[in-house]
N, C-alpha and C positions, 0 to 999 in steps of 0.2 A: 188394051187402052193404057195399061200401065206401061208398057214397053214403050209405046208410041211418046209417052211423057217423056221417058228418060232417052233423049237423043242420042247422047254418046256416055255409055256406062262409065268409060275411063275417065271422061271430064268430070263426071259426078264423083269418081272416086278420088280424083286429084284434089278436088273441092274438100272432101271430106278429110283427106290427109292434111289439108292445110287447117281445118277445124281441129285434128287431133293436137296439132301442134300449139294451138292458143286455147283449147277448151279450159284449161284450168286457170287462165286469167282474165276470162271475159265473161260477164254475167249473161250467158246464152246456154242454149242446150241444142242438141243436134236437130231437134225438129225445126226450130227456128231457123237454124243453118239452111235446112234442106228447103225450107219454103222460100228462101232467097234464090233458089236454083229451079225449082219447079213446083207447082202446087200438089199436095197431098189429098186425096181424097181418103176421107176419114175410114170407109170400109177397106181401103187398099192399103192403108199404111203398113201393116205387118208383111204384107206381099212384097211391098218396095223395098223395106229393110232386108228381107230374105234375099230379094234379087242382088241387092248390093252386098250381100255377106255380113250382114250385120244382126244383132241381137237385140231384140226390143227387151227392155227391163220389166221384171215380173211384175204383174199387178199387185201381188201379195206385198212386195216392198214399196210401199207407197212413199217412202221416204226418198227413195233412189229412182222415182218415176221417171225422171228427166235424164236419167245415166243410161248411154247406149255404149255398147261394147264395140270399140272400133278395131279390135285386134286382127279380125279377119279381112280388113279393108286394104287390099293391096299388100303392100310390105308394111303396113302400118301396125305398130303394136304400142301398148303402155309403157314400154321402154323408152318411148320418145320423153326426153327429158322437158320438164318445164323450164321456160326460158326466163328465168330469174336471174338479176344482174347484181353487181355490187353496187349498192345506191350512191356511194360516194362518186364512182365512176360515171353514174348517170347524171350526175349534176351539169347542168348545161354550160356552167363554167365555173373554174375552180378560184377560191379565194386569193391565190398568189396572183392569178391574171387579173382579177378585179383590182387588185392593189397596183398593179403595172399601169393600168387605165388611170388610177388616181395620179400616179407620178409623172404622167404625160404634162410637159410644160403646157399644152393647149387647153388643158383643164383648168379652170379658174374656180368653179364651185363645184362642190360635192354635195349631192342631195340625196336623202334617204327617205324611203317610206318608213313609218313608225312601227304600225303592229305587224307583228310576224316578220319583220325584217330587223329593226333595232332592238325592238322590244318584244318579250314572249309572255302570253298568258299561259299558265299551266294546264292547258287544255287543248284540244285539236280543233274546237269548235268555239267562236267568240261567244256565242250565246250561252254557252256552259256557265259562264260566270253570272249570267243573268238567273239562271237556275239557282245557283248557290245563293246569290242575292237575295232570291225570294225566299228561301229557306230561312236565311237570316232574319229578314223582316219579319216573317211570320211568327218566329220565335220570339224575336224582341218587342214587336209592336203589335202582334195578333193581326196582320194585315195580310191578305191574299193579293199580291200585286203582279204574279207571274204573267198571266194573260194579257193584261193591260200594258205591262212593260215590254213584252214582246211585240204587241201591236202598235204601240204608240206612234213610232216613226212613219208608219204607213197611213195612220187615222188622222194625225195631226192637221194635214193639209199645208203645213209649211215647207218649202222648199229647202232642204239642207238644214233641218232642225237641230237644235243643240239639246243638251241635258236638261237645261231650264225650260224649255218648250215641252219636252217629254214630260217632265214631273208636274207642268201645269195642268197637263192633260190627265195625268194618273190622279192628281189631286181633286181635280173636277169631278172625274168619274166616281171617286170614293169619298167626295165630300170631305176632304182632310183641310184641316187648317195650315196656316202659313208654317207654324213651327214645326208641325209634323211632315210637312213637304219638305222643309228644309233639312230635316234630320234624314230623310230618305234619300236626299242629293249627296248629303255628306257620307252616307253608308255606301253608295255606290262608288263615289270617288275615293274613299279610303280603301274599298275592296280593290278596285284597279290598282291603287298605289302600293299597296303590300303584296298584292300577287304579281305584279310585273317583274320580269327579270330580264337582263340584258342577254342577247344573243351573241355568244362568245365569237364566232366566227365574222359576223359582220363588225364586232367591236373591232377585230384586226383591221379591217379597211378603215373604220373611223380613226383609228390611231395613226394609220398610215397618212390620213387627210391631214390630221394635226400636225404631224411631223413634217409634212410638206407645206405647212401653212397655208392649205386652202380654206377659203371660205366654206363653212358647213352649215346646211339648212336641211330643215324636214318638211316633207310635204304628205298630208293624209287627208283621206275622205272620212271624218269621223265627227261625231256628235260632241265628244267631249272639249272643252275650251282649249284654246291654244295655250293660255297661262298655265294651266293645270298640266298640260302636257309639257310645257317647257320645263316646269319645276320637277315633274317625274324624271325627266331626263336628265337633269342636273344632279338630282339627288341619286341616280344611279351610276353616277360617274361620267355621263356625256355632256359635261358642262361647256363645250366648245360650240355647241349648236348656236349659232347667231339669231336665227330667225324660223319660224314655224308657219307654213302655210295650211290652214285647216279649211276644209269645205264649208264648215258652218258658219266660218267667219266671212268668207268671200262670196257665200251661197252659190259657188261653183265647185265642180267636181273634177277629180282626175279622170274618171272614167268617161267622162264627156270631151276631156281635152281642154276645158275650159279653164282649169285652175292651173294648167300649165302656161296659158296665155298670161294669167296673172304673175306668175312667177318671172317669166321672160320681161314682162314689162317693169316689175320691181326691180328685179336685179341689174337692169340696164345692161345686159351683155348678150353677146350672140349665143343662141340656143345651143350651137355645138360645143360652146365653153363649160357647160353643165354636165355634168355626169350623174344620171339618177339611177340609183340602185332600189328595186323593190322586189315584193314576192308574189304580185298579181301579173299574170302575164299580159292581160289586156290593159290594165289601168296604169302599170308601172313599166310596160315595155312597149306595146304597140303604140298606145297614145302619146307617149313622149317623143317616140321615134317619128311620127306623123308631125309633130312641131319641131323636128330636126335637133332635138335633144339627144345627146349621147346616153343610151339608156342600156342597163344590164339587169336581165332577169335572174334572179336568184330565188328558187321556190321556197315556199314555207315549209316548215317541218312536215305539217299535214300532207302538202303535195309530194314531199319526198318521200314518205312512208306508205303512201296510197298510190303511187305511180304504177303505171303499167307493168313495169318490169320488177315491181318490189314483191318479196314473199309476205308482206305484212298487210299486202292489199287484200286479200281474201279473208284474214284472220281478222281484220278489223271492220269487215263489212257490217258488222252487227253493233258497232260502236253507239248508235243513236237509241238503241233499246237497253243500253247499261244504265244502271242509277249514276246520278251526278257524282256522287263520292268516287266511284270506280273510274268514271271519265276523267275526272281530275288527277286520279293517281295514275291512269295510263297517259295522259297529256304530259304530267311531269315525269314520268319515267322515261318516255319517249325524248323530251326535250332534252334531258341531260345527256343523252347519247347524241343527239343529232344537232344539238345548237352548237357543235364545235366540229366542224369538218375534219380536223386533223386528228380526232378520236372516233370518227364513225367507223363502224365495222369494215374490215377488209375482205369480208366474205359475205355473199348473199344470203345468208342463213337466217332463221329465226334466231338461233342463240349460237353465233360463231366461235365462243369459246366460254369457259366457266365463269370469266368476268361478265359477259354480257347474259349468261343465264341468271347470274346473281343480280343484275341491275334490272331485268326485265320480268323476273318471276319470282326468285327466292326472296329478294330485299322488300317488294311490294307486298308479298304474301306475308311475309314475318312481321311487317310494319302493321299491316291490317290486324293480325292476330293480336299484337300488343295494343292497338287502339281498342280492339274489341273489349279486352279485358279491362283495360282503364278506362273506359266510357261506360261499362255496365254497371249502373247503380247498385243492381241487387248483389252482385259479385263484391262490389267494394264495401258495402255495408254490413252484409252477412258474415264476412269471414275476417280472421286476424291475420293472415299471412297467405300468399299464394305460392304453392309448391309447384314446382317445374320438375318433371320426372326426367331422369337421363335416359336415353341421350339425346332424343329429339325435342327436348323441352330446352336444349341450351341456346340456340340462337333465338327463339322467342323469350326467353329470360332476358337476354342481354338487351333485346330491343324494349321490352317491358321497362326494365331498369334505366335504359337511356331516356326514354320519353319520359318516364316518371320524374327522373331527376331534373330534365332540362325544362319540362312544361308544367307537369302536374303537382309534383313535390310533395302533396298530401294524400297521394293514393297508399295503397297496401303495399308493405315490403314484400320482396320474394325470397324464394329459397330454391336451391338446387338439390334435389333428393337422388341418390344413386340406387336404381333398382332395375331389375329387367326380369323376365320370365325365368331366366337361368338362376337368379338369385331368390327368387320367391316360390319357386315351384313345389317345395316342401310344405307350403301353406295351403296347396290347392288339392291335397290328396292326404290318405291315413299315413302313407309312407313311400319310400322310394320304389319298392317293388309295385305298389299300386300305380304309381305314376307312370312307371314304364309300361304296365299293361294298357294304359290309355293312350299312349303316345302314337301318333299316326305320322311315321316318317313318309315324306314324299316319295314317290316311286323312284328308289335308289338302291338297287340291288348291292351297290359297293359299299353302303352303310354297314359298318361292321360293329360288333360287340365293343370293341375298343373304342371306336367314335363315340358311342354311347356313354361309356364310361369317363371318357375326356370331358364330354359335356354336362355330365350331371355332377361330377365330383370336382370341386375347386380346389380340394387339399392335394397337394402333389404327392405328399407321403402316402395318403390313403389310395391315390391313382396307382402308384408303383407297386403297392402292396398287392392289390387287386391284379394289376397285369402280370405280375411276377409269379402268381400263384396259377393263372391261368396257361393252358397250352397254347402253341402258335395256333392251332385248329380252332379253339374256343375263341381266341381273340380276334381272329379273322372270320368268324362266322358272321353271315350276312343277317343282320337284324330284320331287314325288309322281307328276307325270305324264310327265317328261322326264328321269329319272334318268340315263340313259345319256348323253343330250346335255350335262347338266351335268357329268358326269364328265369327257366330252370336253374341255369347256372348261377345266376344272381342269387337265387333264393339260397344257395349254399353259403352265401357270405351274408346272410341277413343280420346276425349280430353285430357284424363290423358296421354295416350299412346303418343299422338302427342308432348305433352309438355316434356315428358321423351326423345323422340327422338330428339328434339331441343337442349336439354341440353347435351345429349350423344354425338351428333355430334359435338356441341362446345368442348367438353371435347377432343374428338378425335382430332380435328384440332388443339387444343392447344398443345397437345402432340406431333403431327407431325410437328409443327411449331418449337417447341424447339429442335426437335431431327433431322431433316434433312433440317433444314434452307439452308444449304449450297449446298444442291442437287435441288436447283431450277433451274434445267436446264434440257435439253433433253437427258442428259447423266447420268443418275442414273441406278443404278443395285442392286438387292438383291437376295440372296441365299435362296432357298427353295428346299425341297425334290422334289415337282413337284406335279401336273402334268398338271392340266387343265388350268392354267392360271389366276384363280381367285385372287391370291393375286396381281398380277400386275394391273388387272383390278380395284380392290378396290383401290391400292393405288394412281391411276389416279383419280378415283372419289374423293378421300379425298384431294389430294394435287395439283390436276391439273398438276402434272408431270408424263411422260410417263417413267415407270420403265422397263428397260430390266431385264431378269430373267438368274440365272443359275439354272439349274434344272438337278436332275439326270436323268428324262427322261420327255416326254412330250406326250399330246394326240393331236388329230386332233383340239379339241376345242382349246387348247392352240394356235396352229397354225392359227387359224382363228382370234383369239383376236391379235396376232401378226401382222397380215395383216390390221385389223382394226385400232389398235391403233399406227400403224408404230413402233413396238417395236421389239426386238430380244431375242431370247432365246439359251443361250449356254447350250447344252444338253450332259451334259458329261459323263453319264453312260446309253447309249440307250439300253444296253444289258439286263437292268431290266424292260424293258418296257412290261406293261400289265402283270407284275406277281405280283399280290397283296400281297401274303405274304411277299416277299421281301420288297415291298414298307412299309408294316406295321411295319416289323422288324426295318427297319431303321428309320421310323418316330418316333417310340418310344424310340428306345434305343439310338438315337442321341440326346435326349432330357437331360434336367437337371431332378433332382428330384423336381419338381415344377409343380403347376396347370397351366392350361392354362390362357392367358390373356382373359378376359371374359368382359373386358370394361375399362374406365378410369374415375377417379375422380380428380375433381378441389381441389387442396390443398392450393393454393393462386393464386392472380390474374395473370392470363395469364399462369399458371403452372398447368400441371395435370400430373398424374403419372397413370400406369396401375393398374387394379384390377386383382390379380390373383387368380384362383379358389382355394379353400381350399380342399386339398386331405386329405382323411380319413388317420389316423395315420397307417403306414404300415412299420414296421421295416425291414421285409424282403426286400421290395422294395427299401428302402432306403439303404440297403447294396449293392443291385444290382447296383444302381448307382455309390455308391462310389468306388465299385469294377471297373467298367468301366472306370470311370475317371483314376483311379490309374494305370489301365493296359495301358490305351492309352498315359499316361504320360510316363511310361517306356518304351513302344513301340517307341514313338517318339525320346527320347533320344537315344536308341540305334540305331535307324535308321538314326540319325545324324551322330553319332559316327563312323558308317559304311561307309554311302554312302555320306556324306557331301561333299567331294571333288568332287564328280561326280553327284552332285544332278541335274544338268542342263542337264547331259546325260542320266537320268533314265527316259525315255518316255514310260509311261503305257498306251496302246492305249484302252485297255479295261478290265473289271474284269471278264470275263467269268468263270475262274477258280473258284474264290471265290464264284461266283453265283452259281456253281455247288456244292460247299460244303454245301451252305445254303439250296438248293433244296434237296440234299441227306438227309439232316439230318432230315427233317421232312416228306419226301416222301419214302425214303427207308431205312432209319437207323431203325433197329427193337426196339430201345431203348425209343422210346417216347421223343425225345431229347427237345421238345418245353416245357417239364414239367420245364425246368430252368427260364423260363420266365412266369411261371403262377402266379406269385405275382407281375408281372408288371400291374397295373390296372390304367388307366387314363380315367376319364369318357368321354362320348360323348353324353351329353345330348340333342344335337339337332337332333340326328338320333333314339336313344332308351332309355328306361326307366331303363335298366339293366346297371351296371358297368362291362362290359366283360374285363377279362384278356387278355393279349397279346396272350398267349398260345391258348385260345379260338378263338380270331380273325383269327389267322394263319390257325388254324386247320379247321376253318370254311370256308375259302376262298382258301384252297389248293384243287386242282385236280391232278389227275394221280396217286391215289393208285391202287396198283395192285389188290386188292380185298378189301371185306368188312372188313377183319382182319387186313388190312396193317394199322401200326401207332395206334393200340390199345394195352391195356395190353397184349392181348393174344399172340402176337408177340413180347413181351418183354421178351428176356432170363433173365433178372435180377428178374423177377417173379417167376422163376423156382428154386425149391430146389435142393439141392444135396441129395444123398441117403445114408444111413446108417441103417442096419436091427438090430443092437443091442441097446436095450433100454439103455438109461442113467442110471447109477447106482444112480442116485440122483434124479431120478423122483419120485415126491411124490404128485400127484395132485388128486383131487377129479373129476372125470369123469361122465359126464351124456350124454346120447344118447336118441333124440326123433326120434319116426319113426311113421309117420302117415300110419295107416295099412289099407287103403282103400280096397286094393284087398287082402284079408285074405288068399287067395290061395297061396300068395307068402310068407307065414309065413315060412315054411320049407326052402326056399332059404335063408332069412335073419339068420335064427338059423344056418344054416350051417356056415355062417361067423362068427357070434357072438360066437359060442361055442369054437372057437379057440382065442377069444378076450385076448390080453396078460396081462391086468391088471383089477382090480375091477372096476365095472361100475354100475350106475343106469340106468333103462330103462324105459321112458315114452312112452308108446305106446297110440295113439289116434285111435279110430274108431268111424265110423259115426252109427254103429248100435250095440245097447246093447245086442242083441240076441248072440253076439260072445264074449261076455265078459269072460264067463267060459271057453270057448274053448281057448282063447287066454291064460288064467291063467296056463291050462293045458300045452299048448304047450311051452311056455317062462317059464320053470321053472328052478331053480339052479342046478338041477341034470344033466341037458343037457347042459345048459349054465354055465359052471363052475365058472366063474368070475363074474356072475351077482348078484350084492349085493341087488338090491332093485328094483322091479318091480311094475311100477304104471301105471293103466290102466284107460284111461279116455274117456267117450263117448261124442262126439261133434257133432255140427250141420254139415251137408253135404254142406259146403258152403267155398268158398275161397281155395278150393283144399287142398293141404297140408299146403300151406302159412298161413292162417288163425289159423288152429289148433296149429301151431308152435307159432306164434306170441302172439296169445290170451291165448291159454289153458296151455302153459308152462311157461307163463311169471312169474308167482310167484315162480317157481322152479329154474329160471335162476340164481339168485343171489347165490345159494348153490353150484355151480360147478365152478370150476377153467377153465376147457376146456369142450366145448358141442359139440355135432354133431347133425345135422338135415338132415334126409333121409326119404324117404317115398317110397312106392310100385308103382314104375312108369311103366306104360305099353305104353303108347302113342300109341293108336289103329291105328292111321293112317300113322305109318311108319313102314315099313317092317323090319328096323333094331332096333326096340325099345327093344327086348331083348338083344341085343348085348351092346346097350347103357346102359340098366340098369346094366348089368354084368360089364361094364367098370366102371361105377359110383361106384357100390359097391366094386369092387376089388381095387379101388385107395383110398377108403374111410375107408371100415370097414375090409378089408383082414388083416390078422395079420401083414404081413410085412410092409404094408402101414401105419397101426397104429402105428407101432414102429417108423418109419421114422417120421411120422406126430408128435408125442410126442416129438421126440428128436428136432424137429425143433422149437416147442413151448418151450421147456426147454432151448434151446442156445440162443434163441432171445426173451427178454422179451416184445419187442415193437412188435412182430409178432401178429396180431390180427385175421386173418382169412387166412384159406388155402382152396383152391379150385381146381377142376379138370380143365384140358384143356377141350377146346371145343371138343366132340366126332368127330373124322374124318369124320364119314358119314354125321354128322350133319352140320359138317362145308362146306364140298363138296355142300350140297343142298343150305346153305346160299349163297355160292359164286355164284353156278349156277343161282339161282334165283334172285341174286343180294338183298337178303334182308337185309336191315340195321340192325345192332345189337342192335340199339337203340330202334329198334319195329318200326311199319308202321302203327299203329293204336291209335295214341295220348298217347302212353306210356310216352314219353318225357314230355308232360304236366302234367300227373299225378306225374311224378317223381319230376319235378320243385316244385308242390304244397307240395309234401311229404317232400323234402329238406327244403323247407320254413317252414314248421311247426316244423322241427327239429332244427331250426336255423342256417341252412347251407346255403351257398351261392348257389342259384339254378344254373342249366344250367350244362351240362356234356361236357367238351371239349373232343374230340376224344381220346386225349392220355389217359384220365381217364377212358374210358369205358372198364370195366373188370368186368365180372360176372360168376357166376356158372350156366351155361346152363343146367336146370334141377333142380335147387335149392336144391342141397345137398352140404354140406360143414361142416368143422371144425372151431371153432371160440372160442375166449375167450368172454365170456358174456359181460364183461365191454366195450370192443370194439364195440359191436352192441347195447350197451345200449340205446342211442337215437332212435333206431328203435323200441324197445320194449316201450319206453316213449311215443310214439304216442298215446297209449291207444286206439287202434283200437278195434272195437267190430265186429262181425259177420255181422251184419247189413251193415257195410261198404263195405261188399263184395257181388256181385250180387248172385243170385241164379242159381243153376245149372238147366239146362246145359248150360255150357260156352264154348267158342270156344278156339282157341290157341293163342289168342292175344287179346289186347284190353281192359284188366280189370285191377283193381288194383293188383290184384295177379302177373299179368304179369308186371306190373312196380316195383313191390316191388322185383320180381326176380332179377332185375337188380341193386339193390341198395346195398345189404350187404357189398360188397368190398369197395364201393364208401364210405358209411357211416363209415366203419372201418378206410379209409384213412383221411376221413375229421374230425374224432374223433382222429387223431394223432397216429393210429396204422398202421402197415405194413400190406399188402396183399400179398399173393404168389400163384404160380401155382405149384401143384405137380400132375405128370401123370407117374406113372410106368408101369402099365398094359394096 
């Protein structure tokens, strides 16, 4: 019965493949999709999915009950890239083109819609201002008007009612007197007036109309009075609008077309001489066109960011469930970006660069933190000063001071305190030796005793004394693997360490005596990101003062310390609880471009100052922090300008919407977005020997990826090239190809491709058996392969598969070529799809059309260093089903780190950077991979055959070319046509 329902399995699979392409952008699931094709009987559902090669989600995972794995459907895998587009490019018309319409001699009148076209509310939904209004009215007049105000227009019974009709209705229902009714009307009008702002890109159109001496009018379906609207427009600088047509004035609407009839009649002009611009496709475009008015549809900001191909669409799907304060902040934040098309993102990302990360996440969160502290009456009344801990208190303090100075003025002053775990660890234990005993270094065998000494001792003289007294063996002893032995060595220097401890504690005490002398009470407080309470405990040990805390979130350990110390924690963003990547992001990006406080030094009697860790010079990192501060300042200024009057009415209960933006950016966005913080590198020497980038830390602690390809370069559509099969007329490059011909029986297959090669090239063939040399010369001849310029045949040892012959035996020839290709006769004996995989690779690398595309890419982009093929779908399916990590699972990562170190590159591969040619075949510029060849490897570096499918240096090198290319400042791209 089941098979009878499925008339054509291939047709179903094609339909499912279509579903795969769109499943991330549609509110549907695969079961709904299949119902559109055939009826699923409840008892047979799993059988049908099994027939189609699908897996039904486990019942245990109820959150994902509608997620079905399509990776085994035909050639479909979840490497399929979501179809997000640059939103500026998705606009139906560009502002410059609208201006060209304005400039036409045939256009006499330029008409604008008002709301969401000329003027913007700081929200994505117009009723959000009604929610804010109801909170203001409730606080000010003790009246609950929300339900009545929202339902009034539908219940009044007057066609095209105005604001006076609405409040007559509200007053009647609540038995309000005339004075109170008028006050409510004034409150709403004032709210609209103060929170409306001009849409900057439409203002350019307006300015063009003024410049061209066009008559300017406005048309709106609206309950607000036209006199009020005209005054608002004039107050906002749009004072050349001569007339406003409002539905409540004519009792006719745009969405019926009747209001346009009135406009045509009143203007006494041919309809086509009117250019109307608006954000509602039906009311502002379809209807005026029906009246023969020249109309332009320019979408609202909400429609832009929730459009079909917008990456924000899914993230904002929960918008209606957010509190009104957060909805206002989201609307305000997006308006700042999308109200001016000239400044819209040029990439389809959540955060296309550090500027947009600040505008849409850092600045809103920091502003919310500052507001929460300023608006908290208990904090403001109980304490004398707000202490902000370095480094992550830096931006919150700036925002707090800025808002306090501009808006509140009477709130508590603030102070920035230098401290960190490295500066106060001596107050957490009896002495240095005891602290060392309790240290838990992360799994890092390379963490040496010398690393620990640098981390614990801020005095350089003492550092050198200790290290000079240690042997090289002792200094390089792994603390992770030989902790007790390291402790025994330090015990020998206990007297020196005890003296250092006494002096260090004295310097700390002097610093805090001078900094927080007025806090010597039980009412002191400090802001820190959070979370375990160590900062409060350390301050108590140092100062004998119990510090309350302002945290973004806390752990059970902090709650226990609060009970023990009789302190309190104000937990202002519990929604980020237990989500380490967000904590890491905030902790580092809230900081200044400055090293951590690692201790204190005495500069004169009873005066000490902090010692700051010296950061390695990093101009890219410096630019990031300059950008963050600049964007935050601009955000706060705009925030005050808009919300200043209502600042005490903006109550943001949580930041879940912004947290979802953050999570989406590194878990679901295909664009490897955390690349934007790869240059943020703050050392953490108490935990590890390496200086990890913020990108690496975030990816390391992120969970919830859909499969092994998620957030890797394979999923990044920006790595995928466009296609053009006509070779550029300017192409004039010397081309070389290396083929390791282990399986000589595949010669004919390779020749079939190379005989149609579009340009002259040299071919280097490496073979492990000299007996084939003459045969090879016969087969690979220029009479068959017309464009073969020179053939070089080399006999090589049978070691290192194809990798060693390529790196070692073609090294001397590499410099002679502009563009080079490496292929080999791959068979993969243990895979039934091996031949299909090889055909996929050859078709995408040495087939004529593919070669032309690839050469065009290199010609067009001089920074392009390597082109690889996408993961072969059946191989991708295998990796996903077996959950095989792409970095390898047999110590390939350790070998990769060693090779990167040898090349002078930073070791460690963040998940975002993981991109390689599975099968080790690709095109490249030799200069881009020069560091790889300069390793000067020998055949003896590779194990003798036979070897397996993982765990050797050849498998490590397989994962390196694209990474080396990128770290050598070239680009890498994915190309897959066939």
